[in-house]
Every structure is written in structure tokens, then in C-alpha cells.
Backbone bond lengths (Angstrom), bond angles and torsions (degrees), N, CA, C in turn:
res aa  C-N    CA-C-N  psi(-1)  N-CA   C-N-CA  omega(-1)  CA-C   N-CA-C  phi
1 X - - - 1.475 - - 1.547 105.31 -
2 X 1.341 115.59 142.19 1.369 123.12 176.10 1.572 107.15 -108.32
3 X 1.362 116.37 136.76 1.485 117.02 -177.93 1.559 105.85 -150.99
4 X 1.314 114.06 155.33 1.463 123.67 179.57 1.539 110.02 -69.25
5 X 1.374 112.69 133.88 1.390 114.39 171.55 1.629 105.92 -119.21
6 X 1.368 112.86 138.02 1.475 119.68 -173.47 1.580 106.32 -106.34
7 X 1.326 113.43 122.33 1.477 119.75 171.16 1.439 112.35 -78.09
8 X 1.367 118.40 103.44 1.477 119.58 -176.17 1.561 114.35 -65.45
9 X 1.362 113.98 -18.84 1.424 118.45 174.59 1.514 113.72 -65.94
10 X 1.367 117.11 -26.32 1.468 123.18 -177.69 1.557 114.97 -106.99
11 X 1.328 115.27 -26.18 1.471 118.91 -171.37 1.517 110.08 -67.22
12 X 1.311 121.46 133.87 1.446 127.03 174.46 1.488 113.44 -112.16
13 X 1.354 116.47 7.80 1.490 119.60 173.29 1.518 114.40 65.82
14 X 1.309 117.32 32.69 1.499 120.23 -176.10 1.502 108.52 -81.12
15 X 1.328 122.68 -21.10 1.438 120.87 168.14 1.523 114.45 95.51
16 X 1.358 117.85 2.86 1.460 118.57 178.76 1.479 112.20 -54.98
17 X 1.331 118.27 -42.12 1.456 125.17 -178.88 1.520 108.00 -60.83
18 X 1.335 117.42 -43.83 1.489 119.81 179.36 1.529 112.45 -59.69
19 X 1.335 117.68 -38.60 1.407 128.52 -175.35 1.589 111.36 -65.39
20 X 1.371 112.97 -44.99 1.423 119.25 -176.88 1.510 119.60 -89.09
21 X 1.319 116.64 -15.22 1.462 118.92 -174.80 1.524 110.25 -75.27
22 X 1.366 114.31 120.77 1.489 117.51 179.60 1.515 112.49 -78.42
23 X 1.280 119.69 -11.25 1.445 125.76 179.86 1.446 117.97 -104.31
24 X 1.319 118.56 7.75 1.507 121.12 -178.17 1.488 114.24 50.82
25 X 1.302 116.05 45.68 1.481 119.37 -177.67 1.539 110.45 -79.47
26 X 1.323 118.35 -27.39 1.501 122.75 -170.16 1.527 112.42 -105.13
27 X 1.343 109.82 153.49 1.484 119.53 167.78 1.516 106.99 -138.67
28 X 1.328 114.63 150.48 1.489 121.09 175.53 1.477 106.56 -110.48
29 X 1.343 113.84 124.48 1.473 118.71 -178.46 1.521 109.86 -154.88
30 X 1.334 114.84 172.46 1.418 120.94 179.31 1.489 108.53 -60.12
31 X 1.336 117.35 138.37 1.500 121.46 179.73 1.556 108.70 -64.25
32 X 1.296 115.69 141.88 1.505 122.68 177.25 1.513 104.98 -63.65
33 X 1.300 115.80 147.97 1.506 122.24 -177.30 1.523 109.10 -64.89
34 X 1.321 120.71 -40.13 1.456 121.95 -179.69 1.551 109.43 -66.02
35 X 1.275 119.31 -40.15 1.450 124.73 -179.47 1.538 107.35 -65.39
36 X 1.301 113.82 -40.21 1.491 118.30 -174.80 1.519 109.65 -71.30
37 X 1.305 119.58 -40.36 1.436 124.01 178.24 1.555 112.56 -68.10
38 X 1.311 118.12 -21.33 1.464 121.89 -178.54 1.558 109.20 -82.47
39 X 1.298 117.35 -13.63 1.485 120.38 178.08 1.526 112.15 -76.37
40 X 1.274 116.31 157.70 1.457 121.10 172.08 1.465 111.32 -74.36
41 X 1.329 121.13 163.83 1.403 128.21 -176.09 1.535 111.31 -54.47
42 X 1.321 117.80 -47.35 1.496 120.33 -177.14 1.561 109.16 -62.35
43 X 1.371 117.02 -42.58 1.455 116.89 -179.42 1.524 111.28 -68.14
44 X 1.335 117.66 -36.12 1.462 121.11 176.04 1.550 109.83 -59.82
45 X 1.305 116.09 -44.35 1.533 120.30 -176.90 1.524 107.93 -67.47
46 X 1.370 118.73 -38.17 1.460 124.28 177.32 1.509 109.23 -57.75
47 X 1.360 114.18 -49.58 1.446 118.10 -179.43 1.508 113.49 -59.76
48 X 1.311 117.34 -37.23 1.471 117.84 -178.90 1.526 109.11 -63.81
49 X 1.383 116.83 -39.22 1.387 120.51 175.30 1.584 116.11 -60.63
50 X 1.313 112.70 -32.62 1.485 118.09 179.74 1.539 114.15 -99.73
51 X 1.355 116.59 20.81 1.433 122.48 171.58 1.474 116.58 78.87
52 X 1.336 119.06 19.54 1.424 125.93 169.33 1.617 109.68 63.84
53 X 1.337 115.23 23.94 1.415 118.78 176.83 1.496 115.32 -108.91
54 X 1.252 117.86 140.49 1.509 126.10 -179.02 1.530 110.26 -138.19
55 X 1.225 116.65 166.94 1.475 124.83 172.60 1.502 112.50 -88.82
56 X 1.356 114.17 130.77 1.515 123.89 170.73 1.474 107.29 -116.90
57 X 1.306 114.65 159.59 1.491 122.17 177.51 1.529 111.30 -120.80
58 X 1.321 115.86 76.09 1.437 118.75 177.99 1.531 114.90 -71.77
59 X 1.269 116.65 -16.74 1.492 119.11 176.81 1.510 110.29 -117.86
60 X 1.312 117.89 41.88 1.413 122.66 -179.13 1.566 113.03 -55.83
61 X 1.307 115.66 -35.45 1.438 117.04 -178.17 1.529 113.63 -70.61
62 X 1.344 119.35 -3.90 1.480 124.01 172.43 1.509 110.88 -86.83
63 X 1.345 118.22 -9.67 1.471 122.53 -173.84 1.527 109.68 -63.04
64 X 1.311 115.07 137.86 1.467 121.71 177.66 1.510 111.10 -110.29
65 X 1.339 117.03 9.15 1.485 124.71 174.00 1.516 111.61 63.03
66 X 1.366 118.82 35.92 1.418 120.69 177.32 1.501 114.80 -71.52
67 X 1.355 118.53 -22.46 1.435 122.74 -179.18 1.477 120.01 78.53
68 X 1.352 115.12 6.09 1.481 116.14 179.31 1.462 111.09 -66.61
69 X 1.256 122.70 -32.50 1.484 123.62 178.42 1.484 112.30 -66.44
70 X 1.325 116.56 -35.32 1.440 123.16 -177.64 1.546 108.78 -65.58
71 X 1.347 117.73 -45.06 1.399 120.53 -177.97 1.528 112.28 -80.08
72 X 1.327 119.28 -23.38 1.416 122.04 179.66 1.492 112.54 -78.15
73 X 1.301 120.17 -29.56 1.447 122.24 -174.44 1.535 112.79 -68.92
74 X 1.382 116.51 112.69 1.444 121.59 179.88 1.471 115.97 -63.72
75 X 1.321 121.56 -21.23 1.416 126.31 179.74 1.541 111.66 -94.57
76 X 1.275 116.88 -6.97 1.535 117.72 -177.08 1.563 110.50 66.44
77 X 1.361 117.30 31.70 1.380 120.28 -173.79 1.486 115.15 -89.22
78 X 1.355 120.14 -2.73 1.419 123.24 -175.85 1.572 110.66 -117.04
79 X 1.284 114.06 137.93 1.532 117.68 172.20 1.536 105.47 -138.26
80 X 1.211 112.72 155.05 1.569 120.34 174.35 1.468 105.34 -94.26
81 X 1.366 113.17 133.47 1.499 118.77 178.83 1.462 109.46 -141.05
82 X 1.301 115.14 154.23 1.478 123.11 177.30 1.582 107.41 -75.28
83 X 1.299 116.01 131.48 1.460 119.88 -179.24 1.549 110.02 -113.50
84 X 1.278 118.37 167.00 1.443 120.04 -176.60 1.549 110.29 -78.35
């Protein structure tokens, strides 16, 4: 299966992926505390500026690998990758 992977070091939670995905794979929500603490200081500060929101893929198994999210993301934070 191929699914979108979001790089939380780059994601600013703007929601372009949410807008273009025909399969409703994405959601924009507050970053999980564990994920937030795993980021470096500069990335944590950047997230504070952007409202602490990032993209998550709760419906990744619905992805059809169209790539619209990859091209729509202004930060280049999404890539499609083969999953187990």
C-alpha cells in the first residue's frame, strides 16, 4: 500500500492537503505532545507561530496515491511512500 507521510518538521497546518484530497485522508489538528517534544527547538518555535496545528492522516488506508496532496503542500511536507 502507498500512503502519504507528513514531515512534521515542515508541516505548517495550512490545510491545502485537506482541500485537495478526494478521499478525505487528512485532518488538521493540534500536534500531539509526544510529536511536538520530539521536534527540535526551531521547529517547535515555528509551530507556535503557525498555531500548533499540523496535518495527520487518520484515513491513510483510503489513499489512492493520486499525489494531489504532494503537489498542493506549499511546504513540501508530504510524500507518498510504500507502507507495510
